[in-house]
VEXVEXKOL-31672 format. One record per residue (C-alpha): x, y, z; residue in three letters. Coordinates in nm, 3 decimals, m for minus. Each point is the difference from the previous one (the first is absolute). Example, Ala and Ser with C-alpha at 12.3 -4.5 7.8 and 13.67 -1.06 7.14 Angstrom:
<rs>
+---------+---------+---------+------+
!       x !       y !       z ! ronu !
+---------+---------+---------+------+
!   1.230 !  m0.450 !   0.780 !  ALA !
!   0.137 !   0.344 !  m0.066 !  SER !
+---------+---------+---------+------+
</rs>
This chain:
<rs>
+---------+---------+---------+------+
!       x !       y !       z ! ronu !
+---------+---------+---------+------+
!  13.557 !  12.995 !   3.634 !  UNK !
!   0.374 !   0.011 !  m0.038 !  UNK !
!   0.071 !  m0.317 !   0.194 !  UNK !
!  m0.209 !  m0.316 !  m0.009 !  UNK !
!  m0.039 !  m0.180 !   0.329 !  UNK !
!   0.036 !  m0.371 !   0.068 !  UNK !
!  m0.376 !  m0.042 !   0.015 !  UNK !
!  m0.039 !   0.119 !  m0.359 !  UNK !
!   0.260 !  m0.254 !  m0.110 !  UNK !
!  m0.201 !  m0.268 !   0.179 !  UNK !
!  m0.316 !   0.108 !  m0.186 !  UNK !
!   0.185 !  m0.016 !  m0.333 !  UNK !
!   0.128 !  m0.347 !   0.085 !  UNK !
!  m0.351 !  m0.126 !   0.080 !  UNK !
!  m0.138 !   0.130 !  m0.330 !  UNK !
!   0.296 !  m0.124 !  m0.208 !  UNK !
!  m0.152 !  m0.349 !  m0.021 !  UNK !
!  m0.296 !   0.134 !  m0.198 !  UNK !
!  m0.050 !   0.128 !  m0.355 !  UNK !
!   0.099 !   0.359 !  m0.087 !  UNK !
!  m0.365 !   0.116 !   0.011 !  UNK !
!   0.017 !  m0.057 !   0.377 !  UNK !
!   0.310 !   0.216 !   0.056 !  UNK !
!  m0.031 !   0.272 !   0.264 !  UNK !
!  m0.034 !   0.345 !  m0.157 !  UNK !
!   0.188 !   0.292 !   0.157 !  UNK !
!  m0.024 !   0.367 !  m0.093 !  UNK !
!   0.138 !   0.299 !   0.185 !  UNK !
!   0.054 !   0.373 !  m0.006 !  UNK !
!   0.182 !   0.237 !   0.233 !  UNK !
!  m0.296 !   0.010 !   0.240 !  UNK !
!  m0.149 !  m0.352 !  m0.004 !  UNK !
!   0.032 !  m0.357 !  m0.117 !  UNK !
!  m0.258 !  m0.257 !  m0.100 !  UNK !
!   0.033 !  m0.377 !   0.024 !  UNK !
!  m0.259 !  m0.224 !  m0.166 !  UNK !
!   0.004 !  m0.366 !   0.100 !  UNK !
!  m0.214 !  m0.213 !  m0.231 !  UNK !
!  m0.233 !  m0.260 !   0.149 !  UNK !
!   0.174 !  m0.329 !  m0.079 !  UNK !
!  m0.335 !  m0.182 !   0.008 !  UNK !
!  m0.141 !   0.216 !  m0.285 !  UNK !
!   0.069 !  m0.176 !  m0.330 !  UNK !
!   0.032 !   0.325 !  m0.199 !  UNK !
!   0.294 !   0.147 !   0.189 !  UNK !
!   0.025 !   0.380 !  m0.024 !  UNK !
!  m0.261 !   0.159 !  m0.225 !  UNK !
!   0.137 !   0.324 !  m0.144 !  UNK !
+---------+---------+---------+------+
</rs>
């Protein structure tokens, strides 16, 4: 995931209006990447 696309920037922009607990979570390695998009209707945000 060396280069983020325009669509990812759009996702970040949509979530920027919400509290930090609703921020998208991205993790990656050399063979895969994972993108977690919290449900904005869930009051708890991301539960870690």
